mmCIF file of the C-alpha atoms, coordinates in Angstrom:
data_MODEL
# 
_entry.id   MODEL 
# 
loop_
_atom_site.group_PDB 
_atom_site.id 
_atom_site.type_symbol 
_atom_site.label_atom_id 
_atom_site.label_alt_id 
_atom_site.label_comp_id 
_atom_site.label_asym_id 
_atom_site.label_entity_id 
_atom_site.label_seq_id 
_atom_site.pdbx_PDB_ins_code 
_atom_site.Cartn_x 
_atom_site.Cartn_y 
_atom_site.Cartn_z 
_atom_site.occupancy 
_atom_site.B_iso_or_equiv 
_atom_site.pdbx_formal_charge 
_atom_site.auth_seq_id 
_atom_site.auth_comp_id 
_atom_site.auth_asym_id 
_atom_site.auth_atom_id 
_atom_site.pdbx_PDB_model_num 
ATOM 1   C CA . MET A 1 1   ? 68.762 85.858  50.487 1.00 0.00 ? 1   MET A CA 1 
ATOM 2   C CA . LYS A 1 2   ? 66.423 87.786  52.761 1.00 0.00 ? 2   LYS A CA 1 
ATOM 3   C CA . VAL A 1 3   ? 67.921 90.930  54.268 1.00 0.00 ? 3   VAL A CA 1 
ATOM 4   C CA . ILE A 1 4   ? 66.738 93.858  56.383 1.00 0.00 ? 4   ILE A CA 1 
ATOM 5   C CA . LEU A 1 5   ? 67.713 97.212  54.896 1.00 0.00 ? 5   LEU A CA 1 
ATOM 6   C CA . ASN A 1 6   ? 69.347 99.668  57.298 1.00 0.00 ? 6   ASN A CA 1 
ATOM 7   C CA . GLN A 1 7   ? 69.075 102.509 54.761 1.00 0.00 ? 7   GLN A CA 1 
ATOM 8   C CA . THR A 1 8   ? 66.974 103.161 51.688 1.00 0.00 ? 8   THR A CA 1 
ATOM 9   C CA . VAL A 1 9   ? 68.641 101.596 48.644 1.00 0.00 ? 9   VAL A CA 1 
ATOM 10  C CA . PRO A 1 10  ? 67.377 102.768 45.217 1.00 0.00 ? 10  PRO A CA 1 
ATOM 11  C CA . LYS A 1 11  ? 65.687 100.027 43.175 1.00 0.00 ? 11  LYS A CA 1 
ATOM 12  C CA . VAL A 1 12  ? 65.839 97.643  46.162 1.00 0.00 ? 12  VAL A CA 1 
ATOM 13  C CA . GLY A 1 13  ? 63.708 98.999  49.003 1.00 0.00 ? 13  GLY A CA 1 
ATOM 14  C CA . LYS A 1 14  ? 63.210 101.415 51.841 1.00 0.00 ? 14  LYS A CA 1 
ATOM 15  C CA . ALA A 1 15  ? 64.980 101.471 55.204 1.00 0.00 ? 15  ALA A CA 1 
ATOM 16  C CA . GLY A 1 16  ? 63.546 98.931  57.650 1.00 0.00 ? 16  GLY A CA 1 
ATOM 17  C CA . SER A 1 17  ? 62.000 96.695  55.017 1.00 0.00 ? 17  SER A CA 1 
ATOM 18  C CA . VAL A 1 18  ? 62.713 92.991  54.520 1.00 0.00 ? 18  VAL A CA 1 
ATOM 19  C CA . VAL A 1 19  ? 63.646 92.260  50.909 1.00 0.00 ? 19  VAL A CA 1 
ATOM 20  C CA . THR A 1 20  ? 65.009 89.339  48.925 1.00 0.00 ? 20  THR A CA 1 
ATOM 21  C CA . VAL A 1 21  ? 68.217 90.030  47.001 1.00 0.00 ? 21  VAL A CA 1 
ATOM 22  C CA . ALA A 1 22  ? 70.835 87.925  45.239 1.00 0.00 ? 22  ALA A CA 1 
ATOM 23  C CA . ASP A 1 23  ? 73.396 86.359  47.577 1.00 0.00 ? 23  ASP A CA 1 
ATOM 24  C CA . GLY A 1 24  ? 76.353 88.014  45.831 1.00 0.00 ? 24  GLY A CA 1 
ATOM 25  C CA . TYR A 1 25  ? 74.715 91.443  45.898 1.00 0.00 ? 25  TYR A CA 1 
ATOM 26  C CA . ALA A 1 26  ? 74.135 91.124  49.631 1.00 0.00 ? 26  ALA A CA 1 
ATOM 27  C CA . ARG A 1 27  ? 77.635 89.821  50.440 1.00 0.00 ? 27  ARG A CA 1 
ATOM 28  C CA . ASN A 1 28  ? 79.589 92.093  48.106 1.00 0.00 ? 28  ASN A CA 1 
ATOM 29  C CA . TYR A 1 29  ? 77.614 95.341  48.218 1.00 0.00 ? 29  TYR A CA 1 
ATOM 30  C CA . LEU A 1 30  ? 75.008 95.622  50.967 1.00 0.00 ? 30  LEU A CA 1 
ATOM 31  C CA . PHE A 1 31  ? 76.838 94.041  53.927 1.00 0.00 ? 31  PHE A CA 1 
ATOM 32  C CA . PRO A 1 32  ? 80.268 95.724  53.492 1.00 0.00 ? 32  PRO A CA 1 
ATOM 33  C CA . ARG A 1 33  ? 78.636 99.156  53.234 1.00 0.00 ? 33  ARG A CA 1 
ATOM 34  C CA . GLY A 1 34  ? 76.395 98.566  56.244 1.00 0.00 ? 34  GLY A CA 1 
ATOM 35  C CA . LEU A 1 35  ? 73.254 98.958  54.158 1.00 0.00 ? 35  LEU A CA 1 
ATOM 36  C CA . ALA A 1 36  ? 71.667 95.667  55.270 1.00 0.00 ? 36  ALA A CA 1 
ATOM 37  C CA . ILE A 1 37  ? 71.777 92.786  57.756 1.00 0.00 ? 37  ILE A CA 1 
ATOM 38  C CA . ILE A 1 38  ? 70.674 89.164  57.401 1.00 0.00 ? 38  ILE A CA 1 
ATOM 39  C CA . ALA A 1 39  ? 66.961 88.689  58.158 1.00 0.00 ? 39  ALA A CA 1 
ATOM 40  C CA . ASN A 1 40  ? 66.923 85.870  60.704 1.00 0.00 ? 40  ASN A CA 1 
ATOM 41  C CA . ARG A 1 41  ? 64.239 85.388  63.382 1.00 0.00 ? 41  ARG A CA 1 
ATOM 42  C CA . ALA A 1 42  ? 66.053 87.389  66.037 1.00 0.00 ? 42  ALA A CA 1 
ATOM 43  C CA . GLN A 1 43  ? 66.704 90.309  63.692 1.00 0.00 ? 43  GLN A CA 1 
ATOM 44  C CA . VAL A 1 44  ? 63.125 90.326  62.400 1.00 0.00 ? 44  VAL A CA 1 
ATOM 45  C CA . GLY A 1 45  ? 61.827 90.350  65.990 1.00 0.00 ? 45  GLY A CA 1 
ATOM 46  C CA . ALA A 1 46  ? 64.187 93.197  66.892 1.00 0.00 ? 46  ALA A CA 1 
ATOM 47  C CA . LEU A 1 47  ? 63.066 95.033  63.736 1.00 0.00 ? 47  LEU A CA 1 
ATOM 48  C CA . GLU A 1 48  ? 59.410 94.781  64.765 1.00 0.00 ? 48  GLU A CA 1 
ATOM 49  C CA . LYS A 1 49  ? 60.150 96.175  68.242 1.00 0.00 ? 49  LYS A CA 1 
ATOM 50  C CA . ARG A 1 50  ? 62.280 98.957  66.779 1.00 0.00 ? 50  ARG A CA 1 
ATOM 51  C CA . ASN A 1 51  ? 59.519 99.804  64.295 1.00 0.00 ? 51  ASN A CA 1 
ATOM 52  C CA . GLU A 1 52  ? 56.993 100.095 67.141 1.00 0.00 ? 52  GLU A CA 1 
ATOM 53  C CA . ARG A 1 53  ? 59.246 102.517 69.060 1.00 0.00 ? 53  ARG A CA 1 
ATOM 54  C CA . MET A 1 54  ? 59.975 104.533 65.934 1.00 0.00 ? 54  MET A CA 1 
ATOM 55  C CA . ALA A 1 55  ? 56.260 104.753 65.062 1.00 0.00 ? 55  ALA A CA 1 
ATOM 56  C CA . GLU A 1 56  ? 55.616 106.509 68.345 1.00 0.00 ? 56  GLU A CA 1 
ATOM 57  C CA . LYS A 1 57  ? 58.551 108.903 67.902 1.00 0.00 ? 57  LYS A CA 1 
ATOM 58  C CA . THR A 1 58  ? 57.902 109.784 64.272 1.00 0.00 ? 58  THR A CA 1 
ATOM 59  C CA . ALA A 1 59  ? 54.225 110.690 64.476 1.00 0.00 ? 59  ALA A CA 1 
ATOM 60  C CA . ALA A 1 60  ? 55.131 114.394 64.605 1.00 0.00 ? 60  ALA A CA 1 
ATOM 61  C CA . LEU A 1 61  ? 57.611 114.014 61.742 1.00 0.00 ? 61  LEU A CA 1 
ATOM 62  C CA . LYS A 1 62  ? 54.935 112.322 59.656 1.00 0.00 ? 62  LYS A CA 1 
ATOM 63  C CA . ALA A 1 63  ? 52.516 115.184 60.242 1.00 0.00 ? 63  ALA A CA 1 
ATOM 64  C CA . GLY A 1 64  ? 55.170 117.644 59.035 1.00 0.00 ? 64  GLY A CA 1 
ATOM 65  C CA . ALA A 1 65  ? 55.848 115.491 55.989 1.00 0.00 ? 65  ALA A CA 1 
ATOM 66  C CA . ASP A 1 66  ? 52.122 115.367 55.175 1.00 0.00 ? 66  ASP A CA 1 
ATOM 67  C CA . ALA A 1 67  ? 51.949 119.156 55.301 1.00 0.00 ? 67  ALA A CA 1 
ATOM 68  C CA . LEU A 1 68  ? 54.989 119.370 53.032 1.00 0.00 ? 68  LEU A CA 1 
ATOM 69  C CA . LYS A 1 69  ? 53.430 116.876 50.629 1.00 0.00 ? 69  LYS A CA 1 
ATOM 70  C CA . THR A 1 70  ? 50.310 119.001 50.227 1.00 0.00 ? 70  THR A CA 1 
ATOM 71  C CA . LYS A 1 71  ? 52.542 121.965 49.408 1.00 0.00 ? 71  LYS A CA 1 
ATOM 72  C CA . ILE A 1 72  ? 54.749 120.352 46.730 1.00 0.00 ? 72  ILE A CA 1 
ATOM 73  C CA . ASP A 1 73  ? 52.937 117.275 45.389 1.00 0.00 ? 73  ASP A CA 1 
ATOM 74  C CA . GLY A 1 74  ? 52.229 117.687 41.677 1.00 0.00 ? 74  GLY A CA 1 
ATOM 75  C CA . GLN A 1 75  ? 54.129 120.977 41.361 1.00 0.00 ? 75  GLN A CA 1 
ATOM 76  C CA . THR A 1 76  ? 56.352 121.620 38.335 1.00 0.00 ? 76  THR A CA 1 
ATOM 77  C CA . VAL A 1 77  ? 59.999 122.636 38.606 1.00 0.00 ? 77  VAL A CA 1 
ATOM 78  C CA . LYS A 1 78  ? 61.886 124.018 35.595 1.00 0.00 ? 78  LYS A CA 1 
ATOM 79  C CA . ILE A 1 79  ? 65.562 123.213 35.137 1.00 0.00 ? 79  ILE A CA 1 
ATOM 80  C CA . GLU A 1 80  ? 67.695 124.901 32.519 1.00 0.00 ? 80  GLU A CA 1 
ATOM 81  C CA . ALA A 1 81  ? 70.183 122.635 30.718 1.00 0.00 ? 81  ALA A CA 1 
ATOM 82  C CA . LYS A 1 82  ? 72.328 122.915 27.603 1.00 0.00 ? 82  LYS A CA 1 
ATOM 83  C CA . LEU A 1 83  ? 72.135 120.453 24.717 1.00 0.00 ? 83  LEU A CA 1 
ATOM 84  C CA . GLY A 1 84  ? 75.300 118.677 23.646 1.00 0.00 ? 84  GLY A CA 1 
ATOM 85  C CA . ALA A 1 85  ? 76.929 118.820 20.239 1.00 0.00 ? 85  ALA A CA 1 
ATOM 86  C CA . ASP A 1 86  ? 74.676 116.075 18.859 1.00 0.00 ? 86  ASP A CA 1 
ATOM 87  C CA . GLY A 1 87  ? 71.560 118.184 19.529 1.00 0.00 ? 87  GLY A CA 1 
ATOM 88  C CA . VAL A 1 88  ? 69.731 115.314 21.209 1.00 0.00 ? 88  VAL A CA 1 
ATOM 89  C CA . ARG A 1 89  ? 71.330 114.616 24.587 1.00 0.00 ? 89  ARG A CA 1 
ATOM 90  C CA . LEU A 1 90  ? 72.216 117.064 27.321 1.00 0.00 ? 90  LEU A CA 1 
ATOM 91  C CA . ASN A 1 91  ? 75.725 118.291 27.909 1.00 0.00 ? 91  ASN A CA 1 
ATOM 92  C CA . GLY A 1 92  ? 76.045 116.475 31.256 1.00 0.00 ? 92  GLY A CA 1 
ATOM 93  C CA . ALA A 1 93  ? 73.037 115.231 33.194 1.00 0.00 ? 93  ALA A CA 1 
ATOM 94  C CA . VAL A 1 94  ? 70.405 116.558 35.566 1.00 0.00 ? 94  VAL A CA 1 
ATOM 95  C CA . THR A 1 95  ? 71.197 115.146 39.014 1.00 0.00 ? 95  THR A CA 1 
ATOM 96  C CA . SER A 1 96  ? 69.230 114.885 42.234 1.00 0.00 ? 96  SER A CA 1 
ATOM 97  C CA . ALA A 1 97  ? 71.314 117.741 43.672 1.00 0.00 ? 97  ALA A CA 1 
ATOM 98  C CA . MET A 1 98  ? 70.259 119.997 40.787 1.00 0.00 ? 98  MET A CA 1 
ATOM 99  C CA . ILE A 1 99  ? 66.620 119.024 41.291 1.00 0.00 ? 99  ILE A CA 1 
ATOM 100 C CA . GLY A 1 100 ? 66.943 119.781 45.017 1.00 0.00 ? 100 GLY A CA 1 
ATOM 101 C CA . GLU A 1 101 ? 68.363 123.236 44.288 1.00 0.00 ? 101 GLU A CA 1 
ATOM 102 C CA . ALA A 1 102 ? 65.543 123.949 41.821 1.00 0.00 ? 102 ALA A CA 1 
ATOM 103 C CA . ILE A 1 103 ? 62.908 122.865 44.349 1.00 0.00 ? 103 ILE A CA 1 
ATOM 104 C CA . LYS A 1 104 ? 64.485 125.128 46.967 1.00 0.00 ? 104 LYS A CA 1 
ATOM 105 C CA . ALA A 1 105 ? 64.650 128.106 44.592 1.00 0.00 ? 105 ALA A CA 1 
ATOM 106 C CA . GLN A 1 106 ? 61.239 127.719 42.943 1.00 0.00 ? 106 GLN A CA 1 
ATOM 107 C CA . LEU A 1 107 ? 59.059 126.151 45.658 1.00 0.00 ? 107 LEU A CA 1 
ATOM 108 C CA . GLY A 1 108 ? 60.857 127.335 48.790 1.00 0.00 ? 108 GLY A CA 1 
ATOM 109 C CA . VAL A 1 109 ? 61.310 123.828 50.206 1.00 0.00 ? 109 VAL A CA 1 
ATOM 110 C CA . GLU A 1 110 ? 64.717 122.521 51.216 1.00 0.00 ? 110 GLU A CA 1 
ATOM 111 C CA . LEU A 1 111 ? 65.269 118.792 50.679 1.00 0.00 ? 111 LEU A CA 1 
ATOM 112 C CA . GLU A 1 112 ? 68.308 116.583 51.042 1.00 0.00 ? 112 GLU A CA 1 
ATOM 113 C CA . LYS A 1 113 ? 69.447 114.960 47.824 1.00 0.00 ? 113 LYS A CA 1 
ATOM 114 C CA . LYS A 1 114 ? 68.864 111.561 49.458 1.00 0.00 ? 114 LYS A CA 1 
ATOM 115 C CA . GLN A 1 115 ? 65.150 112.364 49.589 1.00 0.00 ? 115 GLN A CA 1 
ATOM 116 C CA . ILE A 1 116 ? 64.989 112.705 45.808 1.00 0.00 ? 116 ILE A CA 1 
ATOM 117 C CA . ALA A 1 117 ? 64.514 109.247 44.308 1.00 0.00 ? 117 ALA A CA 1 
ATOM 118 C CA . LEU A 1 118 ? 66.042 109.744 40.880 1.00 0.00 ? 118 LEU A CA 1 
ATOM 119 C CA . HIS A 1 119 ? 66.406 106.206 39.519 1.00 0.00 ? 119 HIS A CA 1 
ATOM 120 C CA . ASP A 1 120 ? 68.173 107.157 36.280 1.00 0.00 ? 120 ASP A CA 1 
ATOM 121 C CA . ALA A 1 121 ? 70.034 110.345 35.439 1.00 0.00 ? 121 ALA A CA 1 
ATOM 122 C CA . ILE A 1 122 ? 68.067 112.713 33.202 1.00 0.00 ? 122 ILE A CA 1 
ATOM 123 C CA . LYS A 1 123 ? 70.030 113.134 29.975 1.00 0.00 ? 123 LYS A CA 1 
ATOM 124 C CA . ARG A 1 124 ? 67.428 114.500 27.553 1.00 0.00 ? 124 ARG A CA 1 
ATOM 125 C CA . LEU A 1 125 ? 65.104 117.482 27.366 1.00 0.00 ? 125 LEU A CA 1 
ATOM 126 C CA . GLY A 1 126 ? 61.497 116.930 28.364 1.00 0.00 ? 126 GLY A CA 1 
ATOM 127 C CA . ASN A 1 127 ? 59.139 116.431 31.282 1.00 0.00 ? 127 ASN A CA 1 
ATOM 128 C CA . TYR A 1 128 ? 59.872 113.865 33.987 1.00 0.00 ? 128 TYR A CA 1 
ATOM 129 C CA . THR A 1 129 ? 58.122 112.783 37.173 1.00 0.00 ? 129 THR A CA 1 
ATOM 130 C CA . VAL A 1 130 ? 60.440 112.445 40.161 1.00 0.00 ? 130 VAL A CA 1 
ATOM 131 C CA . GLU A 1 131 ? 59.438 110.783 43.437 1.00 0.00 ? 131 GLU A CA 1 
ATOM 132 C CA . LEU A 1 132 ? 60.363 112.450 46.720 1.00 0.00 ? 132 LEU A CA 1 
ATOM 133 C CA . ASP A 1 133 ? 60.744 110.433 49.922 1.00 0.00 ? 133 ASP A CA 1 
ATOM 134 C CA . LEU A 1 134 ? 59.570 112.893 52.554 1.00 0.00 ? 134 LEU A CA 1 
ATOM 135 C CA . HIS A 1 135 ? 59.081 110.267 55.255 1.00 0.00 ? 135 HIS A CA 1 
ATOM 136 C CA . MET A 1 136 ? 59.066 106.479 55.482 1.00 0.00 ? 136 MET A CA 1 
ATOM 137 C CA . SER A 1 137 ? 55.390 106.428 54.562 1.00 0.00 ? 137 SER A CA 1 
ATOM 138 C CA . VAL A 1 138 ? 54.940 109.815 52.840 1.00 0.00 ? 138 VAL A CA 1 
ATOM 139 C CA . HIS A 1 139 ? 55.917 110.238 49.208 1.00 0.00 ? 139 HIS A CA 1 
ATOM 140 C CA . ALA A 1 140 ? 55.313 113.085 46.802 1.00 0.00 ? 140 ALA A CA 1 
ATOM 141 C CA . ASN A 1 141 ? 55.812 113.506 43.079 1.00 0.00 ? 141 ASN A CA 1 
ATOM 142 C CA . VAL A 1 142 ? 57.289 116.577 41.435 1.00 0.00 ? 142 VAL A CA 1 
ATOM 143 C CA . ASN A 1 143 ? 57.234 117.212 37.701 1.00 0.00 ? 143 ASN A CA 1 
ATOM 144 C CA . VAL A 1 144 ? 60.624 118.281 36.343 1.00 0.00 ? 144 VAL A CA 1 
ATOM 145 C CA . ASN A 1 145 ? 60.680 120.236 33.086 1.00 0.00 ? 145 ASN A CA 1 
ATOM 146 C CA . VAL A 1 146 ? 64.173 120.175 31.537 1.00 0.00 ? 146 VAL A CA 1 
ATOM 147 C CA . PHE A 1 147 ? 64.579 122.785 28.816 1.00 0.00 ? 147 PHE A CA 1 
ATOM 148 C CA . ASP A 1 148 ? 67.298 124.498 26.798 1.00 0.00 ? 148 ASP A CA 1 
ATOM 149 C CA . PRO A 1 149 ? 66.917 128.293 26.877 1.00 0.00 ? 149 PRO A CA 1 
ATOM 150 C CA . ALA A 1 150 ? 68.491 128.613 23.425 1.00 0.00 ? 150 ALA A CA 1 
ATOM 151 C CA . LEU A 1 151 ? 65.786 126.392 21.932 1.00 0.00 ? 151 LEU A CA 1 
ATOM 152 C CA . ALA A 1 152 ? 63.039 128.244 23.817 1.00 0.00 ? 152 ALA A CA 1 
ATOM 153 C CA . VAL A 1 153 ? 64.229 131.549 22.313 1.00 0.00 ? 153 VAL A CA 1 
ATOM 154 C CA . ALA A 1 154 ? 64.419 129.992 18.826 1.00 0.00 ? 154 ALA A CA 1 
ATOM 155 C CA . GLU A 1 155 ? 60.868 128.651 19.131 1.00 0.00 ? 155 GLU A CA 1 
ATOM 156 C CA . GLU A 1 156 ? 59.566 132.075 20.219 1.00 0.00 ? 156 GLU A CA 1 
ATOM 157 C CA . VAL A 1 157 ? 61.235 133.715 17.190 1.00 0.00 ? 157 VAL A CA 1 
ATOM 158 C CA . GLU A 1 158 ? 59.668 131.190 14.784 1.00 0.00 ? 158 GLU A CA 1 
ATOM 159 C CA . ALA A 1 159 ? 56.177 131.698 16.285 1.00 0.00 ? 159 ALA A CA 1 
# 
């Protein structure tokens, strides 16, 4: 079934895009939550007109997003997390809210957690690349380094 997304839905598409999804997913998830509408001719025509009006209004927002992208694209953010009892997985998970707080503290940029496209929760130590949706057409990537301070101290002692 072809639908028009009213809001950005992770792993499906961005707001204002026409996507094809399973009928049951559209009827049982997207429509009841107001995330999408059926993509018929009238709705697609209305979408095109709305996109033209929004393009005029958002030119200034896009310029601000481009400036923000140059500031944070490719930067690395460090997040401290504790390992669980098994010594492999984290005790909890790193969420988009935690990444947003780290970006604000370390890079001085405040983002909403909706702008952080974290497809799967981070549950292990390591380096990850996270996409940021700064604007409909402006995206940036931030490297997230998840580390355990206890292990970092142990490695320094061994060296």
